[in-house]
Every structure is written in structure tokens, then in C-alpha cells.
C-alpha positions, 0 to 999 in steps of 0.5 A, spaced: 500 499 499 505 504 501 509 504 494 503 506 490 503 512 495 509 514 495 509 514 487 503 518 488 507 523 492 513 523 487 508 525 481 504 530 485 511 534 488 513 534 480 508 537 478 508 542 484 515 543 482 514 544 474 508 549 476 512 553 481 518 553 476 513 556 470 510 562 475 518 564 477 519 565 469 513 569 468 515 573 474 522 573 472 520 575 465 515 581 467 522 583 471 526 583 465 521 586 461 520 592 465 528 592 466 528 592 458 523 598 457 526 602 463 533 602 459 529 603 452 525 609 454 531 612 459 531 620 458 525 620 455 519 625 455 512 626 454 509 619 453 515 615 454 517 619 460 510 615 463 512 609 460 520 610 463 517 612 470 512 606 470 518 601 468 522 604 474 517 602 479 515 596 476 522 594 477 522 597 484 516 593 486 518 586 483 525 587 486 522 588 493 517 582 492 522 578 490 526 579 496 520 578 500 518 571 498 525 569 497 527 571 504 521 566 507 525 560 505 532 562 504 538 568 504 537 572 498 543 571 493 546 568 499 547 573 503 545 573 510 541 579 512 538 579 518 530 576 518 531 572 512 531 565 511 525 565 517 522 558 515 529 554 516 531 559 522 524 559 525 520 552 523 519 550 530 516 556 532 512 556 526 510 549 528 508 551 534 504 557 532 500 552 527 499 547 532 495 552 537 491 555 530 489 549 529 487 547 536 483 553 537 480 555 530 478 547 528 478 542 535 473 546 538 466 543 541 461 547 537 465 546 531 466 538 532 459 537 534 456 541 528 460 537 524 458 530 526 451 532 527 451 534 520 454 528 517 448 524 519 453 518 521 447 513 524 442 514 517 449 513 513 450 507 516 443 504 516 442 506 509 449 502 507 447 496 512 441 495 508 444 494 502 445 485 504 452 485 500 454 490 506 451 487 511 453 480 509 460 483 509 460 486 515 458 479 518 464 476 515 469 481 517 466 480 524 467 473 524 473 472 521 476 477 526 473 474 532 475 467 529 482 469 530 482 473 536 479 466 539 485 462 536 490 467 539 487 465 546 491 459 548 491 455 554 496 458 558 492 465 557 486 461 561 491 458 566 494 465 567 487 468 568 484 463 572 490 463 577 493 470 577 486 474 577 480 470 578 482 466 584 486 471 588 479 475 587 475 470 589 480 469 595 479 475 597 471 476 597 467 473 602 463 467 599 458 466 605 455 473 605 454 473 597 451 466 597 446 467 603 444 473 599 442 470 592 439 464 596 435 469 600 433 472 593 431 465 590 427 463 596 424 470 596 421 469 589 420 462 589 426 460 584 427 454 588 421 451 586 422 450 579 429 446 581 426 442 586 420 440 581 426 438 576 429 434 581 423 430 582 421 429 575 428 426 574 429 422 581 421 419 579 423 417 572 430 414 574 426 410 580 420 407 575 426 406 570 431 403 574 428 398 579 433 392 578 439 397 580 434 400 586 434 392 588 442 391 588 443 397 592 438 395 597 440 388 597 447 389 598 445 392 604 440 387 607 441 382 613 445 376 610 441 372 615 435 373 612 431 369 608 432 371 601 425 371 599 423 375 605 429 381 602 425 381 595 419 382 598 421 387 603 426 391 598 420 391 593 416 394 598 421 400 599 422 401 592 414 402 590 413 406 597 419 410 595 416 411 587 409 413 591 413 418 596 417 422 591 411 422 586 407 425 592 412 430 593 412 432 586 404 433 585 403 436 592 406 443 592 404 443 599 408 437 602 411 437 608 418 434 605 417 441 601 416 445 607 421 442 610 426 444 604 423 450 604 425 451 612 432 448 611 434 453 605 431 459 609 435 457 615 442 456 610 441 463 607 439 466 614 446 462 617 450 464 611 449 472 612 449 472 620 452 465 623 459 466 624 460 458 624 456 457 618 460 463 614 467 459 616 465 453 614 462 456 607 470 459 607 473 453 608 469 449 603 471 455 598 478 455 599 478 447 598 474 448 591 480 453 589 485 449 591 483 443 588 487 442 581 481 440 578 478 448 578 484 450 573 483 443 569 475 444 568 476 452 566 481 450 560 476 444 558 470 449 558 474 454 555 476 449 550 470 447 548 467 453 548 472 456 543 471 449 539 464 451 538 464 458 537 469 457 531 466 452 528 460 456 527 463 462 526 467 459 520 461 456 517 457 461 513 450 457 514 452 456 522 447 459 527 452 464 529 453 467 523 446 467 521 443 470 527 448 475 526 445 477 519 439 477 522 440 481 527 445 486 522 439 487 517 434 488 523 438 494 526 439 497 519 431 497 518 431 500 524 436 505 524 433 507 517 425 507 520 427 510 527 429 517 527 428 518 534 434 513 535 438 516 529 438 522 533 440 519 539 446 515 536 448 522 532 448 525 539 452 520 542 457 520 536 457 527 537 459 527 545 464 521 544 467 526 538 467 532 543 470 527 548 476 524 545 478 532 542 478 534 549 482 529 551 486 527 546 486 534 542 492 536 545 496 530 543 493 530 535 495 537 534 502 536 538 503 531 532 504 538 527 509 541 532 513 534 533 513 533 525 516 539 524 521 539 529 524 533 526 524 536 519 532 539 517 530 547 515 532 547 509 528 540 507 522 544 511 523 550 507 524 546 500 517 542 502 513 548 504 515 552 498 514 547 493 506 547 496 505 554 496 510 557 492 507 557 486 501 562 489 506 566 492 509 568 485 503 572 484 506 576 489 511 578 485 507 579 479 502 584 482 508 587 485 511 588 478 504 590 475 502 595 482 508 598 482 508 600 475 501 603 476 504 607 482 510 609 478 506 612 473 501 615 478 507 618 482 510 621 475 503 624 473 503 627 480 510 630 480 509 634 473 502 636 476 505 639 482 512 642 478 
């Protein structure tokens, strides 16, 4: 990318250099023409006297303006005349002044806000995303970037995150009040009933589907001296009672077992928040869990599973993640185009962000001007600046030649009238 840019810069500089030479040639040509006319009309009278006076003043104006223009970039005729070669000598001061000028006149809040609001960023984004190809491109680029980012996160990064950031933070934070508060809120909103119902459903289904396993477990604990037939009858009865008891708990929201569980959980929530002994036991349990090697291994395993699933879905153009992302992008574009209030809010947010960025980083942005100019060599700075503005400055010399001639004729006329 830098190659074409450099080639473009070289071509532009060459064109500027040719234009500067052309204008210099015109300015010098006018000076030489005025000098020739002055010599040819020297000692002339009448009309030629006016011509001679105009030519003389034209030379004076041309030379004075040549001196002024040349003094900006170098010493005229190489002579170290004071207050000449201003750009090479005072480039740092000029850079600082330019930095202050840009900061005071362009990076002002009202200017930034007006410009950002005038652009209508939200509307343009909505119109652009409304094109199916653009929406697909956004999703594709985002999916690729996220996939690359997920691939850069290695197992040692997750291990370091867990061991150096999460685990120390969990050790510092008392777990008992947090667990007690969460449990108390869950009980107040009856959120635990859904978990209990699910557990009972699974337990009942397992008891019904696995009678042989129940018989085997209970049979291992039956007295050795009891007759086998009696053990079979007792175990079968126990299994039926277990199924009936779990079923009753499942269907009766006001069952004594449910009330007992509610009371147990309520007491636990209160003790976790108020009882020092219960809090100490919770903290010891937390420490044992955090010290267990399986914590890191589990975190890495969970991350690997999540990463594989995400990368696989992101890589698949027809995957669920990309399809959903495309739907959301299109819906967002439609809303941006239809909701004027939303566009206004987003535009104002963009303006606020731009103002914040300028307020916070504006000084660093404008300082780039000074830092860049300070790094330039004085002669190189003068050459580059002259290359960009020198052509226009040659008009000063041309105008000085023409205006000087007109003033010379006027002065000559006044002198004759007075004399």
C-alpha cells in the first residue's frame, strides 16, 4: 500500500515543482521586461517619460517583492541579511504557532459537534447496512476477526487468568454473605421451586426406569441372615414406597418435605449472612475448592469447548452464529432507517464521543504538528513548504511588478502636476 502512495507523492511533487518554475519564469520575465523598457525609454519625455517612470517603479516593486518572498525560505543572493531565511531559522516557532492555530480554531467543541451532527452518521450507517452485500460483509469480517482473536487465546492464557486474576479475587471476597444473599433472594422469589420440581421429575423417572439398580443397591445392605425371599419382598416394598413418596412430593406443592426443605434453605441463607460458624465453614469450603487442581483443568476444558464451538460456527457461512448475526445486523439497519429518534440519539452520542476525544486527546493530536516539524531539517522544511505554497507566492511578485508600475505612473503624473 505504501508503494502507490509514495509514487503518488513523487508525481504530485514533480507537478508542483513544474508549476513553481513556470510562475517564477513569469515573474522574472516581467522584471526583465520592465528593465528593458526602462533602459529603452531612459531620458524619454512626454509619453515615454510616463512609460519610463512606470518601468522604474515596476522594477522596484518586483525586486522588493522578490526579496520578501525569497526571505521566507532562504537568504536572498546567499547574503546573511537579518530577518531572512525565516522558515529554516524559525520552523519550530512556526510549528508551535500552527499547532495553536489548529487547536484554537478547528478543535473547538461547537465546531466538532456541529460537524459530526451534520454528517448524520447513524443514517448513513443504516443506509449502508441496508444493502445485503454490505451486511454480509460486516458479519463476515467480524466473524473472521473474532475467530482470529479466539485462536490467539491459548490454554496458558486461561490458566494465568484463573490463577493470577480470578482465584486471588475469589480468595479476597467473602463468599458466605454473597451466597446467603443470592439464596435469600431466590427463596423470596420462589425460584428454587423450579429446581426442586426438576430434581423430583428426574428422580421419579430414574426410580421408575431402574428398579433393578434399586434392588441391587438395597440388596447389598440387607441382613445376611434374613431369608432371600423376605429380602426380595421388603426391597420391592421399599422401592414402591420410594416411588409413591417422591410422586407425592412432586404433585403436592404443600408437602411436608417441601416445607422442610424451604425451612432448611431459609435457615441456611440466614446463617450464611449472620452466623460466624456457618460463614467460617463456607470459607473453608471455598478455599478447598479453589486449591483443588481440577479448578484450572475445568476452566481450561470449558474454554476449549466454548472456543471450538464458536470457531466452528463462525467459520461456517450457514452456522447459527453467523445467521443470527446477519439477522440482527439487518434488523438494526432497518431500525436505524425507520426510527428518527434513534438516529438522533446515536448522532448525539457520536458527537459527545468526538467532543470527549478532542477534549482528552486534542492536545496530543495537534502536538503531532510541532513534533513533525521539529524533526524536519531546516532547509528541507523550507523546500517542502515552498514547493506547496511557492507557486501562489509568485503572484505577489507579479502583482508587485504591475502595481509598482501603475504607482510609478501615478507618482510621475503628480510630480509633473505639482512642478
